PyMOL Python script that loads the backbone (N, CA, C, O; Angstrom):
from pymol import cmd

cmd.read_pdbstr("""\
ATOM      1  N   MET A   1     -33.876  -0.605  24.105  1.00  0.00           N
ATOM      2  CA  MET A   1     -34.143  -1.258  23.161  1.00  0.00           C
ATOM      3  C   MET A   1     -32.718  -0.854  22.426  1.00  0.00           C
ATOM      4  O   MET A   1     -31.990   0.115  22.638  1.00  0.00           O
ATOM      5  N   MET A   2     -32.527  -2.358  21.125  1.00  0.00           N
ATOM      6  CA  MET A   2     -31.341  -2.569  20.554  1.00  0.00           C
ATOM      7  C   MET A   2     -31.535  -1.719  19.461  1.00  0.00           C
ATOM      8  O   MET A   2     -32.437  -2.174  18.759  1.00  0.00           O
ATOM      9  N   LYS A   3     -31.000  -0.513  18.947  1.00  0.00           N
ATOM     10  CA  LYS A   3     -30.947  -0.113  17.703  1.00  0.00           C
ATOM     11  C   LYS A   3     -30.507  -1.092  16.208  1.00  0.00           C
ATOM     12  O   LYS A   3     -29.478  -1.721  15.962  1.00  0.00           O
ATOM     13  N   LYS A   4     -31.950  -0.864  15.274  1.00  0.00           N
ATOM     14  CA  LYS A   4     -31.606  -1.694  14.633  1.00  0.00           C
ATOM     15  C   LYS A   4     -30.330  -1.244  13.174  1.00  0.00           C
ATOM     16  O   LYS A   4     -30.296  -0.187  12.544  1.00  0.00           O
ATOM     17  N   ARG A   5     -29.627  -2.193  13.046  1.00  0.00           N
ATOM     18  CA  ARG A   5     -28.304  -1.578  11.853  1.00  0.00           C
ATOM     19  C   ARG A   5     -28.196  -1.206  11.085  1.00  0.00           C
ATOM     20  O   ARG A   5     -27.295  -1.929  10.662  1.00  0.00           O
ATOM     21  N   ARG A   6     -28.423  -0.353  10.139  1.00  0.00           N
ATOM     22  CA  ARG A   6     -28.637  -0.507   8.448  1.00  0.00           C
ATOM     23  C   ARG A   6     -27.533  -1.731   7.743  1.00  0.00           C
ATOM     24  O   ARG A   6     -26.332  -1.995   7.681  1.00  0.00           O
ATOM     25  N   SER A   7     -28.562  -2.121   7.388  1.00  0.00           N
ATOM     26  CA  SER A   7     -27.076  -3.427   6.061  1.00  0.00           C
ATOM     27  C   SER A   7     -25.997  -3.115   5.603  1.00  0.00           C
ATOM     28  O   SER A   7     -25.285  -4.113   5.494  1.00  0.00           O
ATOM     29  N   HIS A   8     -25.379  -1.945   5.182  1.00  0.00           N
ATOM     30  CA  HIS A   8     -23.976  -1.571   5.007  1.00  0.00           C
ATOM     31  C   HIS A   8     -23.049  -1.473   6.219  1.00  0.00           C
ATOM     32  O   HIS A   8     -21.866  -1.810   6.264  1.00  0.00           O
ATOM     33  N   GLU A   9     -23.909  -0.872   7.337  1.00  0.00           N
ATOM     34  CA  GLU A   9     -22.946  -1.100   8.573  1.00  0.00           C
ATOM     35  C   GLU A   9     -22.984  -2.333   9.249  1.00  0.00           C
ATOM     36  O   GLU A   9     -22.486  -2.541  10.355  1.00  0.00           O
ATOM     37  N   ARG A  10     -23.834  -3.470   8.272  1.00  0.00           N
ATOM     38  CA  ARG A  10     -22.733  -5.053   9.086  1.00  0.00           C
ATOM     39  C   ARG A  10     -21.427  -5.599   8.415  1.00  0.00           C
ATOM     40  O   ARG A  10     -20.621  -6.412   8.866  1.00  0.00           O
ATOM     41  N   HIS A  11     -21.432  -4.925   7.203  1.00  0.00           N
ATOM     42  CA  HIS A  11     -20.737  -5.826   6.513  1.00  0.00           C
ATOM     43  C   HIS A  11     -19.562  -4.725   6.140  1.00  0.00           C
ATOM     44  O   HIS A  11     -18.872  -5.061   5.177  1.00  0.00           O
ATOM     45  N   VAL A  12     -19.290  -3.690   6.644  1.00  0.00           N
ATOM     46  CA  VAL A  12     -18.574  -2.547   7.798  1.00  0.00           C
ATOM     47  C   VAL A  12     -17.285  -3.278   8.179  1.00  0.00           C
ATOM     48  O   VAL A  12     -17.394  -3.512   9.383  1.00  0.00           O
ATOM     49  N   GLN A  13     -15.537  -3.985   7.511  1.00  0.00           N
ATOM     50  CA  GLN A  13     -15.271  -3.750   8.112  1.00  0.00           C
ATOM     51  C   GLN A  13     -14.464  -3.902   8.170  1.00  0.00           C
ATOM     52  O   GLN A  13     -14.007  -4.229   7.075  1.00  0.00           O
ATOM     53  N   GLY A  14     -12.850  -3.856   9.919  1.00  0.00           N
ATOM     54  CA  GLY A  14     -12.224  -3.367   9.966  1.00  0.00           C
ATOM     55  C   GLY A  14     -10.940  -3.324   9.340  1.00  0.00           C
ATOM     56  O   GLY A  14     -10.914  -4.165   8.441  1.00  0.00           O
ATOM     57  N   GLU A  15      -9.386  -2.415   9.480  1.00  0.00           N
ATOM     58  CA  GLU A  15      -8.512  -2.344   8.990  1.00  0.00           C
ATOM     59  C   GLU A  15      -7.674  -4.296   9.090  1.00  0.00           C
ATOM     60  O   GLU A  15      -7.412  -4.769  10.196  1.00  0.00           O
ATOM     61  N   GLY A  16      -7.413  -5.068   7.839  1.00  0.00           N
ATOM     62  CA  GLY A  16      -7.412  -5.507   8.045  1.00  0.00           C
ATOM     63  C   GLY A  16      -7.718  -7.283   8.608  1.00  0.00           C
ATOM     64  O   GLY A  16      -7.422  -8.225   9.343  1.00  0.00           O
ATOM     65  N   ASP A  17      -8.399  -6.820   7.736  1.00  0.00           N
ATOM     66  CA  ASP A  17     -10.054  -8.404   8.010  1.00  0.00           C
ATOM     67  C   ASP A  17      -9.224  -9.738   6.974  1.00  0.00           C
ATOM     68  O   ASP A  17      -8.616  -9.882   5.913  1.00  0.00           O
ATOM     69  N   TYR A  18      -9.614 -10.338   7.907  1.00  0.00           N
ATOM     70  CA  TYR A  18     -10.612 -11.819   7.187  1.00  0.00           C
ATOM     71  C   TYR A  18      -9.988 -11.816   5.750  1.00  0.00           C
ATOM     72  O   TYR A  18      -9.009 -12.256   5.146  1.00  0.00           O
ATOM     73  N   ALA A  19     -11.272 -10.963   5.521  1.00  0.00           N
ATOM     74  CA  ALA A  19     -12.553 -11.650   4.387  1.00  0.00           C
ATOM     75  C   ALA A  19     -11.991 -10.442   2.417  1.00  0.00           C
ATOM     76  O   ALA A  19     -12.325 -10.380   1.234  1.00  0.00           O
ATOM     77  N   SER A  20     -10.552  -9.500   3.862  1.00  0.00           N
ATOM     78  CA  SER A  20     -10.629  -8.518   2.577  1.00  0.00           C
ATOM     79  C   SER A  20      -9.170  -9.154   3.071  1.00  0.00           C
ATOM     80  O   SER A  20      -9.435  -9.401   4.248  1.00  0.00           O
ATOM     81  N   ASP A  21      -8.409  -9.382   2.961  1.00  0.00           N
ATOM     82  CA  ASP A  21      -7.055 -10.422   2.911  1.00  0.00           C
ATOM     83  C   ASP A  21      -7.629 -11.449   2.328  1.00  0.00           C
ATOM     84  O   ASP A  21      -7.215 -11.802   1.224  1.00  0.00           O
ATOM     85  N   ARG A  22      -8.632 -12.090   2.920  1.00  0.00           N
ATOM     86  CA  ARG A  22      -8.193 -13.820   1.497  1.00  0.00           C
ATOM     87  C   ARG A  22      -8.702 -12.857   0.293  1.00  0.00           C
ATOM     88  O   ARG A  22      -8.044 -13.060  -0.727  1.00  0.00           O
ATOM     89  N   ARG A  23      -9.458 -12.106   0.181  1.00  0.00           N
ATOM     90  CA  ARG A  23      -9.608 -11.761  -1.785  1.00  0.00           C
ATOM     91  C   ARG A  23      -8.673 -11.770  -1.710  1.00  0.00           C
ATOM     92  O   ARG A  23      -8.183 -12.869  -1.971  1.00  0.00           O
ATOM     93  N   TYR A  24      -7.407 -10.359  -1.219  1.00  0.00           N
ATOM     94  CA  TYR A  24      -6.494 -10.041  -2.224  1.00  0.00           C
ATOM     95  C   TYR A  24      -5.081 -10.947  -2.130  1.00  0.00           C
ATOM     96  O   TYR A  24      -3.931 -10.783  -2.537  1.00  0.00           O
ATOM     97  N   ARG A  25      -5.702 -11.868  -1.465  1.00  0.00           N
ATOM     98  CA  ARG A  25      -4.635 -12.976  -1.275  1.00  0.00           C
ATOM     99  C   ARG A  25      -4.892 -13.626  -3.262  1.00  0.00           C
ATOM    100  O   ARG A  25      -3.995 -13.791  -4.088  1.00  0.00           O
ATOM    101  N   ARG A  26      -6.286 -13.828  -3.440  1.00  0.00           N
ATOM    102  CA  ARG A  26      -6.742 -14.770  -4.184  1.00  0.00           C
ATOM    103  C   ARG A  26      -6.753 -13.969  -5.884  1.00  0.00           C
ATOM    104  O   ARG A  26      -6.658 -14.302  -7.066  1.00  0.00           O
ATOM    105  N   HIS A  27      -6.914 -12.886  -5.147  1.00  0.00           N
ATOM    106  CA  HIS A  27      -6.763 -11.995  -6.674  1.00  0.00           C
ATOM    107  C   HIS A  27      -5.221 -11.233  -6.608  1.00  0.00           C
ATOM    108  O   HIS A  27      -5.015 -10.181  -7.212  1.00  0.00           O
ATOM    109  N   LEU A  28      -4.344 -11.807  -5.922  1.00  0.00           N
ATOM    110  CA  LEU A  28      -2.799 -11.757  -6.621  1.00  0.00           C
ATOM    111  C   LEU A  28      -2.506 -12.755  -6.759  1.00  0.00           C
ATOM    112  O   LEU A  28      -1.419 -12.602  -7.316  1.00  0.00           O
ATOM    113  N   ARG A  29      -2.795 -14.743  -6.587  1.00  0.00           N
ATOM    114  CA  ARG A  29      -1.883 -15.285  -6.888  1.00  0.00           C
ATOM    115  C   ARG A  29      -2.616 -15.580  -8.846  1.00  0.00           C
ATOM    116  O   ARG A  29      -2.018 -16.004  -9.835  1.00  0.00           O
ATOM    117  N   GLU A  30      -4.455 -15.006  -8.641  1.00  0.00           N
ATOM    118  CA  GLU A  30      -4.455 -14.964 -10.116  1.00  0.00           C
ATOM    119  C   GLU A  30      -3.765 -14.725 -11.206  1.00  0.00           C
ATOM    120  O   GLU A  30      -3.612 -15.357 -12.251  1.00  0.00           O
ATOM    121  N   TYR A  31      -3.097 -13.033 -10.546  1.00  0.00           N
ATOM    122  CA  TYR A  31      -2.630 -11.948 -11.107  1.00  0.00           C
ATOM    123  C   TYR A  31      -1.394 -12.769 -12.120  1.00  0.00           C
ATOM    124  O   TYR A  31      -1.124 -12.831 -13.319  1.00  0.00           O
ATOM    125  N   LEU A  32      -0.793 -13.404 -10.664  1.00  0.00           N
ATOM    126  CA  LEU A  32       0.891 -13.665 -10.902  1.00  0.00           C
ATOM    127  C   LEU A  32       0.827 -15.631 -11.714  1.00  0.00           C
ATOM    128  O   LEU A  32       1.700 -16.482 -11.888  1.00  0.00           O
ATOM    129  N   GLU A  33      -0.684 -15.587 -11.996  1.00  0.00           N
ATOM    130  CA  GLU A  33      -0.683 -17.023 -12.860  1.00  0.00           C
ATOM    131  C   GLU A  33      -0.436 -17.338 -14.812  1.00  0.00           C
ATOM    132  O   GLU A  33      -0.005 -18.053 -15.716  1.00  0.00           O
ATOM    133  N   ARG A  34      -1.392 -15.651 -14.220  1.00  0.00           N
ATOM    134  CA  ARG A  34      -1.337 -15.088 -15.804  1.00  0.00           C
ATOM    135  C   ARG A  34      -0.174 -13.778 -16.372  1.00  0.00           C
ATOM    136  O   ARG A  34       0.166 -13.608 -17.543  1.00  0.00           O
ATOM    137  N   ALA A  35       0.189 -13.125 -15.409  1.00  0.00           N
ATOM    138  CA  ALA A  35       1.126 -12.279 -15.839  1.00  0.00           C
ATOM    139  C   ALA A  35       2.199 -12.324 -15.897  1.00  0.00           C
ATOM    140  O   ALA A  35       2.590 -12.756 -14.812  1.00  0.00           O
ATOM    141  N   ASP A  36       3.625 -11.990 -17.024  1.00  0.00           N
ATOM    142  CA  ASP A  36       4.155 -12.046 -16.877  1.00  0.00           C
ATOM    143  C   ASP A  36       5.602 -10.562 -16.858  1.00  0.00           C
ATOM    144  O   ASP A  36       6.313  -9.982 -17.679  1.00  0.00           O
ATOM    145  N   VAL A  37       5.261 -10.546 -14.843  1.00  0.00           N
ATOM    146  CA  VAL A  37       5.810 -10.593 -14.677  1.00  0.00           C
ATOM    147  C   VAL A  37       7.350  -9.112 -14.494  1.00  0.00           C
ATOM    148  O   VAL A  37       7.457  -7.910 -14.253  1.00  0.00           O
ATOM    149  N   GLU A  38       8.391 -10.559 -14.876  1.00  0.00           N
ATOM    150  CA  GLU A  38       9.859 -10.287 -16.108  1.00  0.00           C
ATOM    151  C   GLU A  38       9.136  -9.858 -17.799  1.00  0.00           C
ATOM    152  O   GLU A  38       9.472 -10.665 -18.665  1.00  0.00           O
ATOM    153  N   ALA A  39       8.331  -8.843 -18.225  1.00  0.00           N
ATOM    154  CA  ALA A  39       8.638  -8.671 -19.372  1.00  0.00           C
ATOM    155  C   ALA A  39       7.298  -6.842 -18.535  1.00  0.00           C
ATOM    156  O   ALA A  39       6.973  -5.844 -19.180  1.00  0.00           O
ATOM    157  N   GLU A  40       7.085  -7.033 -17.667  1.00  0.00           N
ATOM    158  CA  GLU A  40       6.438  -5.740 -17.007  1.00  0.00           C
ATOM    159  C   GLU A  40       7.051  -5.646 -15.874  1.00  0.00           C
ATOM    160  O   GLU A  40       6.268  -5.667 -14.925  1.00  0.00           O
ATOM    161  N   ALA A  41       8.260  -5.539 -15.566  1.00  0.00           N
ATOM    162  CA  ALA A  41       9.049  -5.003 -14.788  1.00  0.00           C
ATOM    163  C   ALA A  41       9.916  -4.521 -15.682  1.00  0.00           C
ATOM    164  O   ALA A  41       9.693  -3.326 -15.874  1.00  0.00           O
ATOM    165  N   ARG A  42      11.113  -5.072 -16.524  1.00  0.00           N
ATOM    166  CA  ARG A  42      11.462  -4.203 -17.920  1.00  0.00           C
ATOM    167  C   ARG A  42      10.782  -2.964 -18.743  1.00  0.00           C
ATOM    168  O   ARG A  42      11.506  -2.047 -19.130  1.00  0.00           O
ATOM    169  N   ALA A  43       9.245  -2.955 -19.028  1.00  0.00           N
ATOM    170  CA  ALA A  43       8.298  -2.295 -19.456  1.00  0.00           C
ATOM    171  C   ALA A  43       8.612  -0.810 -18.001  1.00  0.00           C
ATOM    172  O   ALA A  43       8.783   0.401 -17.859  1.00  0.00           O
ATOM    173  N   ALA A  44       8.559  -1.436 -17.646  1.00  0.00           N
ATOM    174  CA  ALA A  44       7.994   0.029 -15.661  1.00  0.00           C
ATOM    175  C   ALA A  44       9.890   0.498 -15.098  1.00  0.00           C
ATOM    176  O   ALA A  44      10.161   1.093 -14.055  1.00  0.00           O
ATOM    177  N   GLU A  45      11.272  -0.158 -16.511  1.00  0.00           N
ATOM    178  CA  GLU A  45      12.003   0.315 -16.335  1.00  0.00           C
ATOM    179  C   GLU A  45      12.705   1.883 -16.340  1.00  0.00           C
ATOM    180  O   GLU A  45      11.879   2.618 -16.881  1.00  0.00           O
ATOM    181  N   PRO A  46      13.715   2.540 -16.008  1.00  0.00           N
ATOM    182  CA  PRO A  46      13.343   3.942 -16.871  1.00  0.00           C
ATOM    183  C   PRO A  46      14.657   3.708 -17.882  1.00  0.00           C
ATOM    184  O   PRO A  46      15.768   3.177 -17.903  1.00  0.00           O
ATOM    185  N   GLY A  47      13.420   4.745 -18.980  1.00  0.00           N
ATOM    186  CA  GLY A  47      14.095   4.959 -20.604  1.00  0.00           C
ATOM    187  C   GLY A  47      15.043   5.237 -20.357  1.00  0.00           C
ATOM    188  O   GLY A  47      15.900   4.369 -20.525  1.00  0.00           O
ATOM    189  N   THR A  48      15.635   7.010 -19.642  1.00  0.00           N
ATOM    190  CA  THR A  48      16.530   7.597 -20.328  1.00  0.00           C
ATOM    191  C   THR A  48      17.919   7.290 -18.252  1.00  0.00           C
ATOM    192  O   THR A  48      17.709   6.666 -17.212  1.00  0.00           O
ATOM    193  N   ALA A  49      19.173   8.203 -18.780  1.00  0.00           N
ATOM    194  CA  ALA A  49      19.212   8.069 -17.937  1.00  0.00           C
ATOM    195  C   ALA A  49      18.292   9.284 -17.051  1.00  0.00           C
ATOM    196  O   ALA A  49      17.442   8.996 -16.208  1.00  0.00           O
ATOM    197  N   ASP A  50      18.548  10.219 -17.318  1.00  0.00           N
ATOM    198  CA  ASP A  50      17.305  11.582 -16.688  1.00  0.00           C
ATOM    199  C   ASP A  50      16.596  11.045 -15.825  1.00  0.00           C
ATOM    200  O   ASP A  50      16.690  11.182 -14.605  1.00  0.00           O
ATOM    201  N   GLU A  51      15.303   9.942 -16.854  1.00  0.00           N
ATOM    202  CA  GLU A  51      14.136   9.541 -16.415  1.00  0.00           C
ATOM    203  C   GLU A  51      14.968   8.886 -15.022  1.00  0.00           C
ATOM    204  O   GLU A  51      14.851   9.652 -14.066  1.00  0.00           O
ATOM    205  N   ALA A  52      15.636   7.859 -14.761  1.00  0.00           N
ATOM    206  CA  ALA A  52      16.347   6.867 -13.220  1.00  0.00           C
ATOM    207  C   ALA A  52      16.564   7.762 -12.515  1.00  0.00           C
ATOM    208  O   ALA A  52      16.167   7.592 -11.362  1.00  0.00           O
ATOM    209  N   ARG A  53      17.379   9.325 -12.869  1.00  0.00           N
ATOM    210  CA  ARG A  53      17.786  10.072 -11.961  1.00  0.00           C
ATOM    211  C   ARG A  53      16.728  10.268 -10.788  1.00  0.00           C
ATOM    212  O   ARG A  53      16.845   9.748  -9.679  1.00  0.00           O
ATOM    213  N   GLU A  54      15.687  11.080 -11.183  1.00  0.00           N
ATOM    214  CA  GLU A  54      14.041  11.628 -11.188  1.00  0.00           C
ATOM    215  C   GLU A  54      13.495  10.972 -10.039  1.00  0.00           C
ATOM    216  O   GLU A  54      12.887  11.235  -9.002  1.00  0.00           O
ATOM    217  N   LEU A  55      14.231   9.492 -11.006  1.00  0.00           N
ATOM    218  CA  LEU A  55      12.673   8.448 -10.119  1.00  0.00           C
ATOM    219  C   LEU A  55      13.903   8.223  -8.567  1.00  0.00           C
ATOM    220  O   LEU A  55      13.466   8.091  -7.424  1.00  0.00           O
ATOM    221  N   LEU A  56      15.238   8.228  -8.866  1.00  0.00           N
ATOM    222  CA  LEU A  56      15.988   7.846  -7.476  1.00  0.00           C
ATOM    223  C   LEU A  56      15.335   9.407  -6.857  1.00  0.00           C
ATOM    224  O   LEU A  56      14.332   9.480  -6.149  1.00  0.00           O
ATOM    225  N   GLU A  57      15.889  10.194  -7.162  1.00  0.00           N
ATOM    226  CA  GLU A  57      14.741  11.720  -5.905  1.00  0.00           C
ATOM    227  C   GLU A  57      14.370  11.312  -5.491  1.00  0.00           C
ATOM    228  O   GLU A  57      14.712  10.834  -4.410  1.00  0.00           O
ATOM    229  N   ALA A  58      12.775  11.124  -6.395  1.00  0.00           N
ATOM    230  CA  ALA A  58      11.426  10.910  -5.645  1.00  0.00           C
ATOM    231  C   ALA A  58      11.927  10.085  -4.783  1.00  0.00           C
ATOM    232  O   ALA A  58      12.381  10.261  -3.653  1.00  0.00           O
ATOM    233  N   GLU A  59      11.825   9.348  -5.302  1.00  0.00           N
ATOM    234  CA  GLU A  59      11.821   7.964  -3.404  1.00  0.00           C
ATOM    235  C   GLU A  59      13.513   8.038  -3.036  1.00  0.00           C
ATOM    236  O   GLU A  59      14.316   7.131  -3.251  1.00  0.00           O
ATOM    237  N   ARG A  60      13.748   9.088  -2.553  1.00  0.00           N
ATOM    238  CA  ARG A  60      14.772   9.515  -1.658  1.00  0.00           C
ATOM    239  C   ARG A  60      14.388  10.235  -1.069  1.00  0.00           C
ATOM    240  O   ARG A  60      14.685  10.170   0.124  1.00  0.00           O
ATOM    241  N   GLU A  61      13.114  11.838  -1.732  1.00  0.00           N
ATOM    242  CA  GLU A  61      12.262  12.250  -1.565  1.00  0.00           C
ATOM    243  C   GLU A  61      11.525  11.871  -0.208  1.00  0.00           C
ATOM    244  O   GLU A  61      11.603  12.373   0.913  1.00  0.00           O
ATOM    245  N   GLY A  62      10.443  10.326  -0.931  1.00  0.00           N
ATOM    246  CA  GLY A  62       9.560   9.775  -0.371  1.00  0.00           C
ATOM    247  C   GLY A  62      10.238   9.134   0.794  1.00  0.00           C
ATOM    248  O   GLY A  62       9.412   9.389   1.670  1.00  0.00           O
ATOM    249  N   ARG A  63      11.728   8.100   1.723  1.00  0.00           N
ATOM    250  CA  ARG A  63      12.052   8.138   2.118  1.00  0.00           C
ATOM    251  C   ARG A  63      12.460   8.905   3.393  1.00  0.00           C
ATOM    252  O   ARG A  63      12.448   8.691   4.605  1.00  0.00           O
ATOM    253  N   GLU A  64      12.842   9.940   2.519  1.00  0.00           N
ATOM    254  CA  GLU A  64      13.359  11.477   3.631  1.00  0.00           C
ATOM    255  C   GLU A  64      11.647  11.330   5.185  1.00  0.00           C
ATOM    256  O   GLU A  64      11.427  11.179   6.387  1.00  0.00           O
ATOM    257  N   ARG A  65      10.745  11.600   3.345  1.00  0.00           N
ATOM    258  CA  ARG A  65       8.820  12.114   4.387  1.00  0.00           C
ATOM    259  C   ARG A  65       8.391  11.176   5.277  1.00  0.00           C
ATOM    260  O   ARG A  65       8.042  11.613   6.374  1.00  0.00           O
ATOM    261  N   ALA A  66       8.331  10.126   5.113  1.00  0.00           N
ATOM    262  CA  ALA A  66       8.863   8.432   6.191  1.00  0.00           C
ATOM    263  C   ALA A  66       8.684   8.772   7.243  1.00  0.00           C
ATOM    264  O   ALA A  66       7.683   8.956   7.936  1.00  0.00           O
ATOM    265  N   ASN A  67      10.811   8.957   7.511  1.00  0.00           N
ATOM    266  CA  ASN A  67      11.303   8.438   8.414  1.00  0.00           C
ATOM    267  C   ASN A  67      11.240  10.216   9.823  1.00  0.00           C
ATOM    268  O   ASN A  67      11.482  10.302  11.027  1.00  0.00           O
ATOM    269  N   ALA A  68      10.709  11.469   8.550  1.00  0.00           N
ATOM    270  CA  ALA A  68       9.999  11.965   9.416  1.00  0.00           C
ATOM    271  C   ALA A  68       9.005  12.111   9.547  1.00  0.00           C
ATOM    272  O   ALA A  68       8.684  12.960  10.379  1.00  0.00           O
ATOM    273  N   GLU A  69       8.078  11.478   8.910  1.00  0.00           N
ATOM    274  CA  GLU A  69       6.353  11.135  10.106  1.00  0.00           C
ATOM    275  C   GLU A  69       6.913   9.612  11.391  1.00  0.00           C
ATOM    276  O   GLU A  69       6.912   9.409  12.606  1.00  0.00           O
ATOM    277  N   ARG A  70       7.289   8.935  10.203  1.00  0.00           N
ATOM    278  CA  ARG A  70       7.588   8.279  11.885  1.00  0.00           C
ATOM    279  C   ARG A  70       8.481   8.905  12.652  1.00  0.00           C
ATOM    280  O   ARG A  70       8.069   8.816  13.809  1.00  0.00           O
ATOM    281  N   ASP A  71       9.304   9.384  12.624  1.00  0.00           N
ATOM    282  CA  ASP A  71      10.525  10.448  14.211  1.00  0.00           C
ATOM    283  C   ASP A  71       9.162  10.804  14.740  1.00  0.00           C
ATOM    284  O   ASP A  71       8.936  10.564  15.926  1.00  0.00           O
ATOM    285  N   GLU A  72       8.572  11.149  14.265  1.00  0.00           N
ATOM    286  CA  GLU A  72       7.304  12.972  15.218  1.00  0.00           C
ATOM    287  C   GLU A  72       6.303  11.900  15.649  1.00  0.00           C
ATOM    288  O   GLU A  72       5.603  12.074  16.646  1.00  0.00           O
ATOM    289  N   HIS A  73       6.201  10.396  14.640  1.00  0.00           N
ATOM    290  CA  HIS A  73       4.878   9.182  15.785  1.00  0.00           C
ATOM    291  C   HIS A  73       5.466   8.810  16.926  1.00  0.00           C
ATOM    292  O   HIS A  73       4.945   8.680  18.034  1.00  0.00           O
ATOM    293  N   ALA A  74       6.947   8.590  16.495  1.00  0.00           N
ATOM    294  CA  ALA A  74       7.263   8.444  17.518  1.00  0.00           C
ATOM    295  C   ALA A  74       7.789   9.052  19.626  1.00  0.00           C
ATOM    296  O   ALA A  74       7.688   8.948  20.849  1.00  0.00           O
ATOM    297  N   SER A  75       8.222   9.533  18.654  1.00  0.00           N
ATOM    298  CA  SER A  75       8.665  11.820  19.263  1.00  0.00           C
ATOM    299  C   SER A  75       6.694  11.843  20.426  1.00  0.00           C
ATOM    300  O   SER A  75       6.663  12.113  21.627  1.00  0.00           O
ATOM    301  N   SER A  76       5.415  11.493  19.577  1.00  0.00           N
ATOM    302  CA  SER A  76       4.555  12.365  20.037  1.00  0.00           C
ATOM    303  C   SER A  76       4.520  11.266  21.460  1.00  0.00           C
ATOM    304  O   SER A  76       4.404  11.538  22.655  1.00  0.00           O
ATOM    305  N   LYS A  77       4.664  10.019  20.796  1.00  0.00           N
ATOM    306  CA  LYS A  77       3.730   8.370  21.883  1.00  0.00           C
ATOM    307  C   LYS A  77       4.671   9.478  22.802  1.00  0.00           C
ATOM    308  O   LYS A  77       4.214  10.422  23.447  1.00  0.00           O
ATOM    309  N   ALA A  78       6.183   9.073  22.668  1.00  0.00           N
ATOM    310  CA  ALA A  78       6.850   9.101  23.813  1.00  0.00           C
ATOM    311  C   ALA A  78       6.321  10.331  24.747  1.00  0.00           C
ATOM    312  O   ALA A  78       6.561  10.364  25.954  1.00  0.00           O
ATOM    313  N   ARG A  79       5.632  11.263  24.114  1.00  0.00           N
ATOM    314  CA  ARG A  79       5.527  12.423  25.172  1.00  0.00           C
ATOM    315  C   ARG A  79       3.739  12.322  25.908  1.00  0.00           C
ATOM    316  O   ARG A  79       3.089  13.293  26.293  1.00  0.00           O
ATOM    317  N   SER A  80       3.227  10.660  25.927  1.00  0.00           N
ATOM    318  CA  SER A  80       2.169  11.103  25.711  1.00  0.00           C
ATOM    319  C   SER A  80       2.034   9.626  27.009  1.00  0.00           C
ATOM    320  O   SER A  80       0.936   9.301  27.463  1.00  0.00           O
TER     321      SER A  80
END
""", "prot")
cmd.dss("prot")
cmd.show_as("cartoon", "prot")
cmd.util.cbc("prot")
cmd.orient("prot")
């Protein structure tokens, strides 16, 4: 006998599902239609040279961590 699924289980969708993609694209399109993206980009710029250096350092650290994780993943895959 087949087990009856709960209603929320029927609506669970995996990573990269089409419904989520459509919803994301629609929201992005709506945002871009009403937003002043250039003004938001200017507002997000670093306010001082120190802040700019901090942001560059944070980006460098993030890239190093991402590369290390990628390399670790690749080496563990090669061992499999």
